N, C-alpha and C positions, 0 to 999 in steps of 0.2 A: 290529372290521370290517375294517380295513385289513390287520392280520396275517393273518386268516382268508382274505382274498382273495389275499394273496401266496402262500398254501399251494398255490394252483392256477395261479400265473402263473410264467413263467421269472424267474430272479433278476435279469436284465437289466433287466426292467420294474419291479421293486420297489426295486432298489438303483441309484441314479444312477450311470452309468459315469463314472469319473475316470481321470486319468493315473496311472500306477504311482507309488507313493511313492518308489522308488529313482530313477526318472527325474526326478521333481521335485526331489529332494534334490541330484542331480548337476547339474541345471540351475541351481538356486539358488546352489549353490557356485561354479559357473563364473562366473556373473554377479557375485557378490559378490567373488570373488578377482580378477576382471578390474578391477572398480571400485577395490578397494584397491590393486592394483598401479598403476593410473593415478595415484592420490593419492600413492602413495610416489615414483613417477618424476617427477611434476611439482609436488611439494609446495613447493619453492623458488620456482618460478615463480608458483605461486598466492599465496605469501606476498608476493612482490615486487609483484604486481598489486594486492593488497588493502591494502598498506602505506600508500599515500597516503590511502586512505579512513580507515584507523585514525588517522592524524595529523590529518585534518580533523575527525573525530568527537571526538577528545580535545581539540583546540583549541576547538571550538564548546561542548562540555560544560563546559570550564573557564571559557570566557567567560560562559556563563549562570550558573554556580554562583558565580563570584567577584564578578560585577557586583552592587553594592548593590541591595537589593530595590526600593527606591523608584525608582531610575534604570530598572531593567528594567520596572517597572510602568508608568512614565511612557512609555517607548518602545512598550511593547505597547498601551497605551491610544491613543497617537498612530497607530500603525499600524491599529488596529481602526477608529478614527474615519475615517482617510483612505480606507480601503477601503470602509466601509459608510455613512458620513456620517449615522449614526443615533445619537443620544444615548442611546436606550434600550439599544442593544447595548454602548455604552460603559459604562453603569451596570452591566450585567450582567457585564461583564469585570471591572470593579473589584470588585464584590461577590464574584465567583468567586475571583479571585486572593487577595483579602484572606482569604476563608474557608480557602483552601489554606495561607496563611501562619499563620494563627491556630491551626490544628490541627498545626502542626509538620512539614508536608509540603513546604515550599517547595524545599529542595534536591533532594529526590527528583523533584519536579515539573520542576525545571530539566534534570535528567538526562533525563527522559521527553521533554521538549520538544525537546532536542537530538537525541535518537534519531529522533523523528518528523519533525523538520525535515530532517535528513539523508536519511532514508528517502523523504520526499515529494519532495525536490529530485531524488534518483536516479530515482524513479518518473517524474517529469516529463521528465527528460533522456532516459530509455529510451522512455517511452510515447509522447510526442508524434511523434518521428520514425517509429516503427513505425505509428502511427495515420495519419500522412500517407501513408506507403507504402501502407497498406490502401486509403485513400481514392482513390489514384491508380491502383490496379490491382485489378481484380476477382479475379484470380488469387491475388494476395497475400492478399486478404481470405479467400478460400476456404481458404487454407492455415492462416492465423493463427486464424481464428475457432474451429476445433475445438480448438486448443491453449488458447485463452482459456477455452472451455467447460470443459476439463479442470481448468484452474487454479482456476476459480471454483467447481467443485463438489468438489474435493479437500478433505478435512477439513484444517484448518489445522495440526494437530499433525504430519500426514504431511510437510509441508515441511521440518520440523526434521531428519528422517532423513538425506536426501542432503546438506543443509547442513552438519551436524555432521561427516559422514564426510569431506567435501571440505575444509571450513574450520575444523573443530575447534569449540571452545567458547569464547565471548567475545562482545564488544560487536559486532564487525564481522560475524561469522556471524549474530548476531541482526538486524542491519540488513538483511543480505542476504535473510534469511527474511521479513522485513517487507515488503521491496521486491517480492519474487516474489509475496507474497500480495496486495499493494495495487495493483500495477501494471495489472492487466486493465481496471478501469473508466477509467483514464487513456487507454489504447489505444482502447478501444471508443468513448468519448465524443469523443475527438479525430476518429476516422474518421467518427463520425455527424455531428459539427458540420460538417466539411467537405463531406460528401456532401448536407448540407441547404441549402447556399448556392444560392440562386436561379439557375436556369440562365440567365435573362435577363440577370442581372449578369455572368455569366462570358461570355455572348456579346458584351456591351457591352465587356468587357475585351479579348476577342479582336479586336473591331472597331477598337480603339485600338492595336492591335499589341503587346499585352503578351505578353512571353515566358512560358513556363510557370512559371519561378521568380518573375517579377514578379507574375503572376497569383496564385500562391500566397501570397506574402509581403504583397501589397498589397490583396488582395480576399478570398481564401478564409480565411485565418487571422484577419483582423480580424472578418469576419462570423461566424466559428465560435467567437470568444472566449467568448460566454456559456456554450455548451455545453462547451467546454474547461474553463471554471471549474467547471462542475458535475462534470466529471471529477476536478478537483483536490480539490474538496470531498469527494467519495466516497473518494479516495485517503487523504486525511487521516483520515477516520472509520475506514477499514480499517486504517490504520497504528496507530491508537490502540487498536483491537481486538486487533490482532496483538501489540502490545508485551507484553501480559499473557502471551500464549503463549510469546513469545520469551524471557521471564525464565527459562524452564526451561534454557536453554543459555547463561546468564550475563549477559543484559541486565539492567542495574540499574534503578533508578527505582521508580515506582509499581507496575509489573508484578511486580518482585521482592517487594515488600510484600504484594501480593495473593496471590502464590504461598506465601509463609511463612504468611499468614493461613489459607489452606486447609489447609496441612500441620499447623498447630498449633491449628486451630479457634479462632482469634482473630476473633470476630465483629465487634468495634468496629473493629479495624485494618482488616479487610477492607472494611467499609463506608465508612470514611473515605477509603481509597485509591480505592475504586470511585467515591465521590462527586467526589473530585478528578479522576478521569479523565473523569467526566460533565461537570464544569465546563469542563475544557479543550475537550471535544468540542463543547459548546454554544457557547462563544466562537467556535471556528474555524468552526463550521457556520453560525452567524448572520452572521459577518463575510463569509465567502466567499459565501453566498447573496445577501446584500445587494449585494455587489460585482457578482455575476453579474447581478442584476436591473438595476442601474445600467447595465451594459453593454448589456443587452437594450434598455432604453429608449433609449439613445444610438443603437443600431443602427436602431430603429424611426424615431427622429426623422430620422436622416440618410438612410435608404434607404426610408422609408415613403411 
């Protein structure tokens, strides 16, 4: 039917108009060559900037891997208990980590935890200031929000292309890709938390003569902490998800094992590493959510 109809219509109405292939090829080549030229010109500067991150990641990974398992488990249990104050979550943590050790994935899990820890810290350091800037300026919010929309809808594999072209292959490029993927919820929820602070509280702070900095540090951020903790929770979850994808550019740990399992059709290895990632995600999720709820209750008691 369509082909018959096109016999009686101009070609322009049946074939979607597109840019000439030669123009597209020249345009792509110009952009790619400019990008490659930039990387070649500033490669040494890029390496110098990322070198401290490489050192910190190597140090943290070595610390996690070489620490005796029972000491690491005890420290982890203590942190989970102090944040959640929930014995049920502590039991889940112990069971999950023992499962990981029993199936021989302890060292790979330590590598993954080091990568996720560094990625989360970077996302927090980058995301909170940008979120604060957005909360204090509607213009900044109108500029940053479309960027965040693109970042959150872009397929995760696409992030690897510019990262590899600029930083090469290795753990640091993998961490950078994870941070780019995981930082949007940190920015959004920091902005949201500060904007949700009650106006009456802010007016009271103004009445007492608080400067903008004092109001931010002593009123807005403390009251926004439950929402900020939700952002940290989401950042951790997205970091764990992106670790598997980032294994394609040299990130080790559980993600590398999952990628190898996919390549070689190793069902058991894939599921075991997947369950290990799920166990870590559940531990972080339950602990951070419990801490956020405790902060929320504290806020309601103090300001309710």
